[in-house]
N, C-alpha and C positions, 0 to 999 in steps of 0.2 A: 719131414722126409719128402721123397719125390712126389707123392700124391698131394701133399699140402702145397708144394711148389706148383704143381700142375693146376690145382684149383685157383691159386693166386694169379697165375698167368691167364687162366680163363676169365677170371673176374676182371682183369685188366682189359682183356679183349671185349668183354661185354660193355665195360665202361667206355671204351673207344667207340663202339658201335652206337651207344646211346648218345655220346657227344656229337658224332657225325650226323645222326638222325635229327637232333635238335637244331644243329647248324643248317642242315639241308632243308628242313622244314621252314626255317626263317628265310632262306634264299628263295624258296618257291612261292613265298607269300606275295611277291610282286605279280605273280601270274594269276592271282585271284581278283585283281582290280583292273579296270580300264582307266587309264590316266588321261585326263583332259587338263587344259591350262588352269582352270580354277576349281576343279573337283575330281574326285575319284568315284567311280561307280562299281559296285560289286553286283555281279549277276548271279543270283541264286539258281543253282541247277539241282533242285531237290530230287527230281525224278531220276536223273542220271546217277546222282550220288547214292540214292537208295538202291538202285540196281547194282551199282559197283560194290556197295557194302555187303549186300546179300551174296553176290558172286564171290567176294573175297572170303566169306565164311564157308562157301561151298568147295572152293578149290582154286587151282592155278588159273590165271587168265591174263590176257594181253589187252591193253587199251590202245586203240589205233585210230588214226584219223589224219586229216591234212595238217600241215604246219599252221599254227595259229588258231586251231579250232578249240583250244581250251583243255588239252590233255593234262598239262602241268597244273593248271588250276584245280582240276578234278582230283589229281593225285594228291595235292595239298589237302583238299577237303576230306578225301578218303583217309589219309594218314591221321588227321585230327579226329575224325569220327571213330575210327577203330581204336585209337589211343584212349579216347574218352570212355569207350566201352570196356576198357581194361585189357584189351588185346595187345600183347607186345608187338612193337613195330620196329623194323630197321628200314630206314629210308636212305637209299643211295642215289646220288645224281651221277649218271654216267659221265657227263661232261666234266665234272669236277673230280670225282674220285679216281676214275680210270686213266686220267692223263698224268697222274703223279708217278714218280719213280719208286716202286716198292720192291726193287730187285733184291734188297737185303732180307726180305721176309719170306715166309712160306707161301704167301699169296698176295694178290694185288692190293689188298686193303691195308697192309701193314700190320696184320694180326699175327700173333704168335702161333695160332692154330688155324686149321682150315675153317672156312666160314661155317659150313654145315656142322662141324664138330662144336664150334662155339654156340651155335643156335641150339644144338641138341642138349647142351649143358646150361641152357638159360636158367636164371634163378627160379626156383620153385618148379622146374621142369615144364614151365609154361610153353605152349605152342603159339607161335605168332605168325606175322605176315612180313615177308621181305618184299619191299616195294622199290623198284628201280625206275627212275624217270629218264626219258630221252636216250634210249638205246642207240638211236640213229645219230646222236651227237658224236659217237666214237667213229672216226673214219679210218684209223689204222687197222689193217686186216688182222694182224696178230693180236692186237688188243681186243678187237671184236670177238675173235675166237676165244680168248681167255675169259672174256666177260660172259659169253654164252655158256662156256664150260662151268663157270662159277654158278650161274643160275641153274644149270642142269644138275650140278652136284647137290644143290639144295632141293630141287624137285625130286630127285631120285634118292636122296640121302636119308639118314636115320633121324633127322631132327623133327620131321613131321610138319615143318613150317610150309606155309603157302607162299607161292611166288606170284607177284603182280608186277607187270612191266609195261611201260608205254613206249610206243614206237610210231614213226610216221607210216602211213599206209603204203607209201612207195617201198619202204624198206621191207615191210611184211610181204608185199606182192612179189618182190624179187629175192627174198631171203628164205630159201628152202628150209634151212636149219631152224629158223625161227618158227615157221609154220608147223614143222614137225614137233617142236618143243611145246607148242600151244595149240593142239588140235581142237576141233569143235566147230559148231555152227554159229557161235555167238550167243548173246543174251537176247531172248525174245523181246521184241519191241524196241531194240536198240541196234541200229546197223553199224 
């Protein structure tokens, strides 16, 4: 019947988000290493990671800083850490996901249902964390607006999922809507 079909479609949406997350995590891996001619160096940022992990368990937050300061590397580490703790994660890369043409679907991700609806019906009713990296990579104004709306839908929606997003400091400074979506004074000890 229609309910079974609805559940099947939601399962397809969950599977799509899991595949995207796995692929995006692999793409972010390069940001965890400094490449030199004859070696790779991984810089362990345990303090920052511990603060981000604790904050993600507490509520929505924004990771911000100058270009090249290591936001994407920390997003990769956070995604892995939360995943190992058994917390469901959906990782979206703004630059990759939002430049595609999803006009044939209900929303930008190519899902059959709204993102918050899919998250609200995650297997076992689990509550997780939606992580978006590089909000500033999206330069098209309409796409930026749609992306912010997508994140706000999850922040205000019924799913109960937490939103973590990263953005360059410049974009936060001049982006009123972003500041309003992520109010607060920051994490103590981390500017």
